[in-house]
N, C-alpha and C positions, 0 to 999 in steps of 0.2 A: 504493499500500500504506500503510495506516495505521500508526501508531507501534507499537501493540500486535502486529499481525501481523508487522511487521518485527523487533520484539524477540524474539518467539517463534521466528522463523526463525533469527535470529542465535544464540539460545540453543541451538537444536537442533544448528546447525552446530558451535558451539564444543564441545558435549558430545561429538559424534562425534570431533572432532580430539583433544580432551583424552583420551578413552578410548583412541583409537588410539595416542597417544604412551604412555599407561600400559601398554597391551598390549605394545608394543615393549620398553619398559623391563622389564616383568615377564619376558618371554621371555629377555631377555639376562641378567637378574640372579637368576633363580630358583635356580640352583645354581652352585657354584663351579667345577665341572668344565668345562673348555673345550668338551667335546662337547655340553654343554647350552646353549651360548651362541651359537647360530646366529641369523641374522636372521629377519625376519618378512615378507620380500618377497613370499612367496606367499600371505600371508593375504588372504582376501577379507573386506573390511570390509562387513558387512551390518548395516544399522541400520534397524529397522522402527519406525514411530511407535507409541507406547504406546496401548493401549485403555483409556481412562479414567484416573483418577488412580492413580499407582503408590502401593502401600503401602510406607511408608518406616520404619515403626516395627517394631523387631525382634520385640517381643512379639506384635504383631498378625500378622506373617508366620508366626510359630510357631503361633499359634492357628489360622490359616487352613490350615496344613499338616497339622493333625491329621486322621487317616483316620476321620472320623465322618460320619454322615448324619442330622442332626437339624435341619431347617429353622428350627424354633422357636428353638433356642439360637443359631443364626447370625443370626436376626433380632434377637435380644436383644443379641448382640455388636455388630451393625451400628448399633443405636440408640445405644449407648454410644460407639462409635468416632466417630460423626458429631458428637458434642459438640465435638470439636476443630475440625472444619470450621466449625461455627456460631460458635465462639469467635473464630476468625480473622477472620471477617466481622463480629464484634461484634453478632451477632444473639442477643440474650438470650432472646427469645421462642422462637427455634429451639432453644436449649439446653433451656429448659423443656419444650418439646415432646418432645424426644428422651427426657428423663427420664420424663415422663408415659407415653410409649409403652412404655418399659422396665417401669415399675411395673404398667401395665395388663396387659402380657403376662405378668408374674410372677404376677399375681392371677388371671388367667383361663386360663393354659395350663401350669400347673404339672404336670398329668398328662402333657402332651406332652414336657415337659422330662425328666421322670423315666422316660419310656417307653424311652429308650435306655440306661438305666443298670441294670447287673445287680442282682439282688435283694439280694445281700450288701453292695452298696455304696450301697444306698438311704438308710440312716440318715445316712451321711456326706454324701450329696447334699443331703438335707433340711436338714442343718446349714449347708451352703454357701448354699442358697437363703434361709435365714433371715437369715444374715450379710449376704447381698446386699440383702435387702429393707431392712435397717437402714442400709446404706450409701446406698441410693437415697433414703431419707428425708433423710439428711444432705445428699446432693447437691441435693435439691430445695430445702432450706433455703438452701444456698449460692447456688443459681441465682436464687432470689427476691431475695437480698441483693446480687446481682451481684458476688459475692466471688470473683474469679478465683483468688486465692491459695489459698483453701480448696477450691475446685472441682477444680482440676487433680489434686492428690493423691487426692481422693476418687474421681475418675473412674478414675485408674490403679488404685486399690484395687478398685473395682467390676469392672473388666476382669480383674484377677488372679483375683477370685472366680469370674467366668464361666469363665475359663481352667481353673480347678481343677475346675469342673463338667464341662467338655468333656473333661478328662483321664479322668474316670470313664466316659465314653461309648466310649472306645476298646475294641474287642472283639478282643483278640489281635493278633498281627502280621498286616499286611494282604496279604502276598504271600510267595512262595517265592524265596529267593535262588538264582540259577543255580548248578548243581552245580559248575561249574568255579571258583567263588569261595568255596565253603563251607569251604575250608581256611584261609581268612583270618578274622581276628577279625570278629565282627558285633555291632552294637548293635541289639538287637531291642526298641526303645523309645527313651526319651530319657535323657540323663544331663547332669549339671551339673558343670562343671570350674572350679576356682579356680586362676588363675595368680598367684602372689605374685612380683612383680617388684621391681627396685630402685627403681622410681618409684611403686609402689602396687599394689593388687590389681585383677584383671580377672576377671569371672565370665562364662562362656559357657554357653549351652544347646546341646547337640548333638542333632540330629534324626536318630535312627536309623530313624524311619518313612520318611523320604525318602532317606537316604543311609546305609544300615546298614553297608556295608563300609568307606567312608571314615570315618564316625564311630567304627566299631568299632576300626579301626586306631589312631586317635587315643587312644581310651580305653585300649586295651591299652598303648600306649607311655607314657601318663601313669601307669598302674598300675605299670609297670616302673621308673618313675623316670627314664626316658629324657631327659626335658626338663629335669630339675633341673640347675641351674648351666650351662645353655646360654645363649649370648648372642643378642640380636637382631642379625641380620647385615645387615639392611637396614631403614632408616627414612627415608622420604621424606615430608615434611610434606604433607598433603592428598592423598597418593597411596597408599602401601602400607607396612605394617610386617610384616616377615618374620622367622621364626625356625625352628629345628628342624634346623639343619645340624650333624651331630655332629663331634667333633674327628677329625682324620686325613683320609685321602684319600677316604673314602667320602661319597657325597652323601645317604645315607639310612640306614635301619635295616637292619643285618645280623642276621638271625635266628640266635641262638646254636645252635639245634637243627639247622638246615639249612646254616648257614654261607653262606647266600645272601641277596642283596638282596631285601627284601620290596617288591615293586612292587604298587601299588594301581590297579586299573582305574578309568578315568573313569566316573563314576556320576551320571547326571542323570535325575531324575524330572520329567516335564512335566505341566502341567495337563491333566486328563482321562485320563492313562495310569494303569494299575493297578500297573505295575512300572517300575523305572528302566530307562533305556537305558544299556548298558554298553559301554565300550571304544571309543567314537566320539563326536565332537563332534556337536552338533545340526546345525552347518553341513554337516559331511561326510555326515551322514545325510540331508541335503536338507530338514531341518525347520527352515528359517530363521526362521520367524515364530512358532514355538511358544515358550511361556514356561515356564521352570523353576518348580516349586513353591517352591524356595528361590532367589530371585533376588538379585542384587547390588544391592539397592535400599535397604539400611540401613547407616548408619555403623557399622563394626565387624563387617561380614559376615566370617565365617571360612571360608576355603577351603583346599584342598590345592594346594600349589605343584607344578609339573611342568615338564619341558622342553617347548619349543614343538613339537619334532618328534615327541614321543611322548606321546600322550594317556594311555597307561597306565604312565608312568614315574614317577608321584608315589610318595612313600614317607613320610618323617617330616617334611619341611618344609611349613610352612604360612604363610598370610599373612592379615592383616586388611586389609580395604578401608577406607581413610580418606578416600575422596571423600565430599563432602557429597551427600545424595541428589538434590539439584536438578541436579547435574552428571551423574548416572548414572541417569536415569529408566528404568523397566523398558521394554525393547524399544529403547532408544536406546544402551544401552551395549554394548560389544563383549566382555564377559566372560561374560554369561549363555550357558550351553550350551557354553562352551570350558573352564571350570574347575569343579571340583566343590565347591559350597558344602555344608558340613555342620554349620553352627551360626551362632549370632549372639551378640554381646556384649550382655548384659542389665544389666550393672553395671560401672562402671569405665571407661566410654567416654572420660572426661576423661584417664585414664591413658595411653591409646593414643597420643594426640597429644604426650605428654611423652617417650616413649621414643625413644632414639637408638641407633645401632649401638654395640655394646659393653655396653649395659645388659643386665642378666641376668634370666633366669627363675630365681629363687631356688628356687622349688618349684612343682610342678604336682600337684594332687590332685583326685580325684573326690569331690565332696561330696554327690552324689545320683545315683541311677540306676545305680550300679555293677553291680548285680545283673542288669541287662539285657545285660551283655556276655557273649557266647558265644564260647569259643575252640575 
């Protein structure tokens, strides 16, 4: 076995071991109640090799998760995202090629890009396309000068502009939430939440298109002020950051109307499915090798905490994944399909690593998309 093959095998083995240790720790530490702290000896550790390169950028995952069907905009997105691959290999000709492909597509297929956008949003879409065209011109200039410092923020700006165009392509909410869960808050779209902490601000985008009940529960609790002045209860460097445990004996949110614990069903949407799977892990459903639309592959992935023995026992507690993506490749980690991801950190990733137990969420607020919450 050559060195590269040996190194890849060792990396995969270590990824599985590290993720297994993390799962064990997560199961034991998710809630304070002793009933939530049972072992994981019955867990089957299933680790499938990933298909292709895992997407590790939070914004890219969110773009891919949008329920749209426009191959042209996906091609445009792919050209711009590939710039990073070309840069890592120091292939400036490849960078220039990606930009030229994007510009050509914008020049020749504008009608196909606009075809998926409702009539009343067409003027806004055309503005986005004009801004994108200007950004691509600046990108081309930076690539010709081999100016990496200028190029990277311009690439991010171009992808944000593509993302705004894709947002306009979404035509309503894509599926019906099962009747048994319609009594729970639902986020029928996306929302952005800002967490002001004692160490700095964190901004997360919540994806109600893929996890409407899980994200809706979180947005509802944020709007209620539930998380204000709650501490982070668990912070393990390079592993997990957890919060949301209220004062007193309860492990989650007690609805003041019903006086009952609000339990949130496990909610996983997989690639190719039209609706999420509810109430059961992918493993228990026998769907071992399927991939969630929202994977644990980006630093700062946001998910609902729950007890090991109860897939439907999550409530108010949540955690951020602090693994580097290289240690949790899609298909090799043991979290996908076991815990419900409902958002990603898009700003303040550096703050996540600074927080420790006892640090506070001073304030949580919905700064965009609050109108998508249905109670």
